C-alpha positions as CSV (number, residue, x, y, z in Angstrom):
1,M,-59.8,12.1,-11.8
2,V,-58.3,9.2,-13.8
3,Y,-57.6,11.6,-16.7
4,S,-55.8,14.1,-14.4
5,K,-53.6,11.3,-13.0
6,M,-52.7,10.1,-16.5
7,K,-51.8,13.7,-17.5
8,L,-49.7,14.0,-14.4
9,I,-47.9,10.8,-15.2
10,K,-47.2,11.9,-18.8
11,R,-45.7,15.2,-17.5
12,F,-43.5,13.3,-15.1
13,L,-42.3,11.0,-17.8
14,F,-41.6,14.0,-20.0
15,F,-39.4,15.7,-17.4
16,I,-37.6,12.5,-16.7
17,S,-36.9,12.2,-20.5
18,L,-35.3,15.6,-20.4
19,F,-32.8,14.3,-17.9
20,F,-32.2,11.4,-20.2
21,L,-31.6,13.8,-23.1
22,Y,-29.0,15.6,-21.0
23,L,-27.2,12.3,-20.5
24,I,-27.3,11.7,-24.3
25,L,-25.9,15.1,-24.9
26,K,-23.1,14.4,-22.4
27,E,-22.3,11.2,-24.2
28,F,-22.1,13.2,-27.5
29,L,-19.7,15.7,-26.0
30,I,-17.5,12.9,-24.7
31,L,-17.4,11.3,-28.1
32,Y,-16.8,14.6,-29.8
33,F,-13.9,15.7,-27.6
34,Y,-12.4,12.2,-27.8
35,I,-12.3,12.5,-31.6
36,R,-11.2,16.1,-31.5
37,A,-8.3,15.1,-29.3
38,L,-6.9,13.0,-32.1
39,H,-6.8,16.1,-34.4
40,P,-8.8,19.4,-34.4
41,Y,-9.9,18.8,-38.0
42,A,-11.1,15.3,-37.0
43,G,-13.8,16.9,-34.8
44,Y,-15.0,19.1,-37.7
45,V,-15.1,16.1,-40.1
46,F,-17.1,14.2,-37.4
47,L,-19.7,17.0,-37.1
48,I,-20.0,17.3,-40.9
49,L,-20.5,13.5,-41.3
50,L,-23.0,13.4,-38.4
51,V,-25.1,16.2,-39.8
52,G,-25.1,14.6,-43.2
53,A,-26.0,11.2,-41.8
54,M,-28.8,12.7,-39.7
55,I,-30.3,14.4,-42.8
56,Y,-30.0,11.3,-45.0
57,F,-31.0,8.6,-42.6
58,I,-33.5,10.5,-40.3
59,I,-34.8,13.8,-41.7
60,I,-35.4,12.6,-45.3
61,P,-37.2,9.4,-44.2
62,I,-39.4,11.4,-41.8
63,L,-40.5,13.7,-44.6
64,G,-41.2,10.5,-46.6
65,V,-43.4,9.2,-43.8
66,I,-45.4,12.5,-43.7
67,R,-46.1,12.3,-47.5
68,I,-47.6,8.8,-47.3
69,R,-51.4,8.8,-47.7
70,R,-53.4,8.5,-44.5
71,L,-55.4,5.5,-43.5
72,D,-58.7,5.4,-41.5
73,A,-57.9,4.9,-37.8
74,P,-59.4,2.2,-35.6
75,V,-62.9,3.1,-34.5
76,R,-64.4,3.1,-31.0
77,D,-68.0,2.5,-32.2
78,P,-68.7,-1.1,-33.0
79,E,-71.4,-0.1,-35.5
80,K,-68.7,1.7,-37.7
81,V,-66.5,-1.4,-38.0
82,N,-68.2,-2.7,-41.2
83,A,-67.8,0.6,-42.9
84,L,-64.1,0.7,-41.9
85,I,-63.6,-2.8,-43.3
86,R,-65.0,-1.8,-46.7
87,K,-62.8,1.4,-46.8
88,R,-59.7,-0.5,-45.9
89,L,-60.3,-3.4,-48.3
90,D,-60.9,-0.9,-51.1
91,H,-57.6,0.7,-50.3
92,L,-55.7,-2.6,-49.9
93,A,-57.0,-3.7,-53.3
94,K,-54.3,-1.4,-54.7
95,N,-51.6,-2.7,-52.4
96,T,-48.3,-3.2,-54.2
97,Y,-47.1,-6.1,-52.0
98,L,-50.3,-8.0,-52.4
99,R,-50.3,-7.6,-56.1
100,K,-46.6,-8.6,-56.5
101,S,-47.0,-11.6,-54.1
102,G,-49.8,-13.1,-56.2
103,F,-52.7,-12.6,-53.7
104,K,-56.0,-13.7,-55.0
105,W,-58.8,-11.1,-54.5
106,H,-61.6,-12.9,-56.3
107,D,-62.8,-14.9,-53.2
108,I,-62.4,-12.0,-50.7
109,T,-65.7,-10.8,-49.3
110,P,-66.1,-7.3,-47.8
111,D,-66.5,-8.5,-44.2
112,R,-64.4,-9.3,-41.2
113,D,-63.4,-12.7,-42.5
114,G,-62.2,-11.2,-45.8
115,Y,-60.3,-8.5,-44.0
116,D,-58.6,-11.0,-41.6
117,R,-57.5,-13.1,-44.6
118,V,-55.9,-10.0,-46.2
119,I,-54.1,-9.0,-43.0
120,Q,-53.0,-12.6,-42.5
121,W,-51.3,-12.5,-45.9
122,L,-49.5,-9.2,-44.9
123,E,-48.3,-10.4,-41.5
124,P,-45.3,-12.4,-42.5
125,E,-43.9,-9.4,-44.4
126,A,-44.6,-7.2,-41.4
127,E,-42.7,-9.7,-39.3
128,R,-39.8,-9.7,-41.7
129,I,-39.6,-5.9,-41.6
130,R,-39.7,-6.0,-37.8
131,K,-37.0,-8.6,-37.5
132,K,-34.8,-6.7,-39.9
133,Y,-34.7,-3.5,-37.8
134,V,-35.0,-5.0,-34.4
135,T,-31.9,-7.1,-35.1
136,Q,-30.1,-4.1,-36.4
137,V,-30.7,-2.2,-33.2
138,F,-29.7,-5.3,-31.2
139,Y,-26.2,-5.7,-32.6
140,G,-25.8,-2.0,-33.4
141,T,-26.3,-0.7,-29.9
142,A,-24.4,-3.6,-28.4
143,I,-21.4,-2.7,-30.4
144,A,-21.7,1.1,-30.2
145,Q,-20.9,1.4,-26.5
146,N,-22.0,5.1,-26.5
147,G,-25.3,6.5,-25.4
148,F,-25.4,9.1,-28.2
149,L,-24.7,6.5,-30.9
150,D,-27.4,4.3,-29.3
151,A,-29.9,7.1,-29.5
152,V,-29.1,7.7,-33.2
153,I,-29.3,4.0,-34.1
154,I,-32.7,3.7,-32.3
155,L,-34.1,6.8,-33.9
156,S,-32.9,6.0,-37.4
157,S,-34.1,2.4,-37.2
158,S,-37.5,3.5,-35.8
159,V,-38.1,5.9,-38.6
160,H,-37.2,3.4,-41.3
161,L,-39.2,0.6,-39.6
162,I,-42.3,2.9,-39.3
163,R,-41.9,4.0,-42.9
164,D,-41.6,0.4,-44.2
165,L,-44.7,-0.7,-42.2
166,F,-46.7,2.2,-43.5
167,L,-45.7,1.4,-47.1
168,L,-46.6,-2.3,-46.5
169,Y,-50.1,-1.3,-45.4
170,Q,-50.1,1.4,-48.1
171,G,-51.0,4.2,-45.7
172,R,-50.0,5.9,-42.5
173,T,-52.0,6.9,-39.4
174,S,-53.6,10.3,-38.9
175,N,-51.4,13.2,-37.8
176,R,-52.7,12.8,-34.2
177,D,-51.9,9.1,-34.1
178,L,-48.6,9.7,-35.9
179,F,-47.7,12.1,-33.1
180,S,-48.5,9.4,-30.5
181,I,-46.1,7.0,-32.3
182,A,-43.5,9.7,-32.5
183,R,-43.8,10.2,-28.7
184,M,-43.1,6.4,-28.2
185,V,-40.1,6.7,-30.5
186,Y,-38.9,9.8,-28.5
187,Y,-39.1,7.9,-25.2
188,S,-37.4,4.8,-26.6
189,M,-34.6,7.0,-27.9
190,A,-34.3,8.9,-24.6
191,V,-34.3,5.8,-22.5
192,G,-32.1,3.6,-24.7
193,G,-29.6,6.4,-25.5
194,S,-29.2,7.4,-21.9
195,E,-28.9,3.8,-20.8
196,G,-31.7,4.5,-18.4
197,I,-32.6,0.8,-18.4
198,E,-29.1,-0.4,-17.4
199,Y,-30.4,-1.5,-14.0
200,A,-32.2,-4.4,-15.8
201,T,-29.0,-5.7,-17.4
202,D,-28.2,-8.3,-14.8
203,E,-31.7,-9.8,-15.0
204,I,-31.6,-9.9,-18.8
205,V,-28.1,-11.5,-18.7
206,S,-29.4,-14.3,-16.4
207,R,-32.3,-15.0,-18.7
208,L,-30.4,-14.9,-22.0
209,F,-27.3,-16.8,-20.9
210,S,-26.6,-19.7,-18.6
211,G,-23.8,-20.1,-16.2
212,G,-20.2,-21.0,-17.0
213,M,-19.4,-17.7,-18.8
214,K,-17.6,-15.8,-16.1
215,G,-14.3,-17.5,-16.9
216,I,-13.5,-15.3,-19.8
217,P,-11.9,-11.9,-19.8
218,F,-14.3,-8.9,-20.0
219,A,-17.2,-11.3,-19.5
220,S,-19.2,-8.7,-17.7
221,K,-18.6,-6.1,-20.4
222,I,-19.5,-8.5,-23.2
223,L,-22.7,-9.9,-21.6
224,G,-23.7,-6.4,-20.3
225,S,-23.4,-4.9,-23.8
226,I,-25.4,-7.7,-25.4
227,A,-28.1,-7.3,-22.7
228,D,-28.2,-3.5,-23.4
229,G,-28.6,-4.3,-27.1
230,F,-31.4,-6.6,-26.3
231,L,-33.2,-4.0,-24.2
232,N,-32.9,-1.4,-26.9
233,A,-34.2,-4.0,-29.4
234,A,-37.2,-4.5,-27.0
235,L,-37.9,-0.7,-27.1
236,L,-38.0,-0.8,-30.9
237,T,-40.1,-4.0,-30.9
238,R,-42.7,-2.1,-28.8
239,V,-42.8,0.8,-31.3
240,S,-43.2,-1.7,-34.2
241,L,-46.1,-3.6,-32.5
242,I,-47.9,-0.3,-31.7
243,T,-47.4,0.9,-35.3
244,D,-48.7,-2.4,-36.6
245,N,-51.8,-2.3,-34.4
246,Y,-52.6,1.2,-35.6
247,C,-52.5,-0.1,-39.2
248,K,-54.5,-3.3,-38.9
249,M,-56.8,-3.1,-35.8
250,L,-60.4,-2.1,-36.5
251,F,-62.0,-1.5,-33.1
252,I,-60.6,-0.3,-29.8
253,E,-62.3,0.7,-26.6
254,S,-59.4,3.0,-25.7
255,E,-55.9,3.9,-27.0
256,R,-54.5,1.6,-24.4
257,A,-55.6,-1.4,-26.5
258,L,-53.0,-0.5,-29.0
259,Y,-50.2,-1.0,-26.6
260,P,-48.8,-4.5,-26.1
261,S,-47.9,-5.8,-22.7
262,Y,-44.3,-5.8,-21.6
263,K,-44.4,-9.6,-21.5
264,T,-45.5,-9.7,-25.2
265,V,-42.7,-7.2,-26.1
266,F,-39.9,-9.2,-24.5
267,S,-41.1,-12.5,-25.8
268,T,-41.4,-11.1,-29.3
269,T,-38.0,-9.5,-29.1
270,R,-36.5,-12.8,-28.0
271,I,-38.1,-14.7,-30.9
272,L,-36.9,-12.0,-33.3
273,T,-33.3,-12.2,-32.1
274,S,-33.2,-15.9,-31.2
275,D,-30.9,-16.9,-34.2
276,L,-28.3,-14.3,-33.3
277,I,-28.5,-15.0,-29.5
278,E,-27.9,-18.7,-30.1
279,R,-24.7,-17.9,-32.0
280,L,-23.6,-15.4,-29.4
281,V,-24.0,-17.9,-26.6
282,D,-21.9,-20.4,-28.6
283,E,-19.2,-17.8,-29.2
284,V,-19.0,-16.7,-25.6
285,K,-18.8,-20.3,-24.4
286,K,-16.0,-20.9,-26.9
287,L,-14.0,-18.1,-25.5
288,A,-14.2,-19.7,-22.1
289,K,-12.3,-22.7,-23.4
290,D,-10.2,-21.3,-26.2
291,K,-7.0,-19.7,-25.0
292,T,-6.4,-18.0,-28.3
293,G,-9.9,-16.6,-28.1
294,Q,-9.1,-15.2,-24.7
295,M,-6.1,-13.3,-26.1
296,V,-8.2,-12.0,-28.9
297,V,-11.0,-10.8,-26.7
298,M,-8.6,-8.9,-24.5
299,T,-8.4,-6.1,-27.1
300,V,-10.1,-2.8,-27.5
301,N,-13.3,-4.2,-29.0
302,P,-14.3,-7.5,-27.3
303,V,-18.0,-7.0,-27.9
304,G,-17.4,-6.4,-31.6
305,Y,-15.2,-9.5,-31.8
306,V,-17.9,-11.8,-30.4
307,M,-20.7,-10.1,-32.3
308,G,-18.8,-10.4,-35.6
309,K,-18.1,-14.0,-35.1
310,A,-21.8,-14.7,-34.3
311,L,-22.8,-12.8,-37.5
312,D,-20.4,-14.8,-39.6
313,R,-21.8,-18.1,-38.3
314,L,-25.4,-16.8,-38.9
315,A,-24.5,-16.0,-42.5
316,D,-22.7,-19.3,-43.1
317,N,-25.2,-21.7,-41.5
318,S,-28.7,-20.2,-41.9
319,E,-30.8,-21.7,-44.6
320,K,-33.6,-19.1,-44.2
321,L,-31.5,-16.2,-45.6
322,S,-31.1,-15.2,-49.2
323,E,-27.6,-14.6,-50.7
324,N,-28.1,-10.9,-50.6
325,Q,-29.0,-11.0,-46.9
326,K,-26.0,-13.3,-46.1
327,E,-23.7,-10.8,-47.9
328,W,-25.2,-7.9,-46.0
329,I,-24.7,-9.8,-42.7
330,R,-21.0,-10.5,-43.6
331,E,-20.6,-6.8,-44.3
332,T,-22.0,-6.0,-40.9
333,S,-19.6,-8.5,-39.3
334,H,-16.7,-6.6,-40.8
335,M,-18.0,-3.5,-39.3
336,A,-18.3,-5.2,-35.9
337,H,-14.7,-6.5,-36.0
338,N,-13.2,-3.2,-37.1
339,P,-15.6,-0.3,-37.0
340,V,-13.0,2.4,-37.6
341,G,-11.5,0.7,-40.6
342,Y,-14.9,-0.1,-41.9
343,T,-16.1,3.5,-41.6
344,F,-13.1,4.8,-43.5
345,R,-13.5,2.2,-46.2
346,K,-17.2,3.1,-46.7
347,I,-16.4,6.8,-46.8
348,S,-13.8,6.2,-49.5
349,D,-16.4,4.1,-51.4
350,L,-18.7,7.1,-51.6
351,F,-16.2,8.7,-53.9
352,R,-16.1,5.7,-56.2
353,K,-19.7,4.6,-56.4
354,K,-22.8,6.3,-55.2
355,K,-24.8,3.7,-53.1
356,S,-28.2,4.3,-51.4
357,W,-29.4,2.9,-48.1
358,D,-31.8,0.6,-50.0
359,D,-28.9,-0.8,-52.0
360,V,-27.1,-1.8,-48.8
361,I,-30.1,-3.2,-46.8
362,P,-31.5,-6.4,-48.3
363,E,-35.3,-6.7,-48.9
């Protein structure tokens, strides 16, 4: 009876997601016809660049994920836990990150305590990877202001995040579990891209920001876009936590144990984006007092202006970031301020020097 109800719910969610995909397609057509209205050839160039980007940033990483060696999945029989620990420790003994970070294996015993110590060493790096992509989705979808672009950003970031986590743990889940993760990514992309969670924007705004911000032009647009970005970041956080649980958990009574609560997801997202949110709050408050800022924000890209300013402050004032990370954040700030000019500059750079994604994103 319970199984049939779960199956019915899954089917219902699937059909709802099809409606969300329709909304994403509609957003794509609006964007395409807007670009094509500038010049017919501009539409063709947009399609060519889009296909190339999808292949490079999504298809190729997906193929890379599939080629990663499979790990043993969490077991549902307590008596098999010890055997699983030994298998995973033998596999992690060859882990590239552990070897390069100077982890000492000589005092690790093949039991639960030894396994927990190894996982504890890996967790800060897993958190860094999660923060990197969750923050990307946060400001990327806040600036994009288009459901189709939101969907592409969420999908691309999800694939890269999953790949990096699998590489960290030096193995991926089974094909069946990988399909379960892919289904979570699909729902996140469908919901985030269709802005199907827009109804929660007011609640998120009230939690992220205090009063006194309604006195600036386009305040509702700025705060609403930031809240949308936060919600999309929460969707990716959920995917990352589920993937992380598949890789490090040993025993589960049911698949539901792999899924974090929504309270955990939102609190984790807020922690991951706290640095940027603090800067955003300061910048929005400044605009309420600065008359020059009010004139600047009354332009085509108010969200990009505020986000760019916050990213600049984050790069200039944070002591936790390396120089490469600061440079990359400043580059992102330029994109936020002027996305059209930034895009054309990056395209022209492709003909000067070939640069890979890994060269752009700091480790």
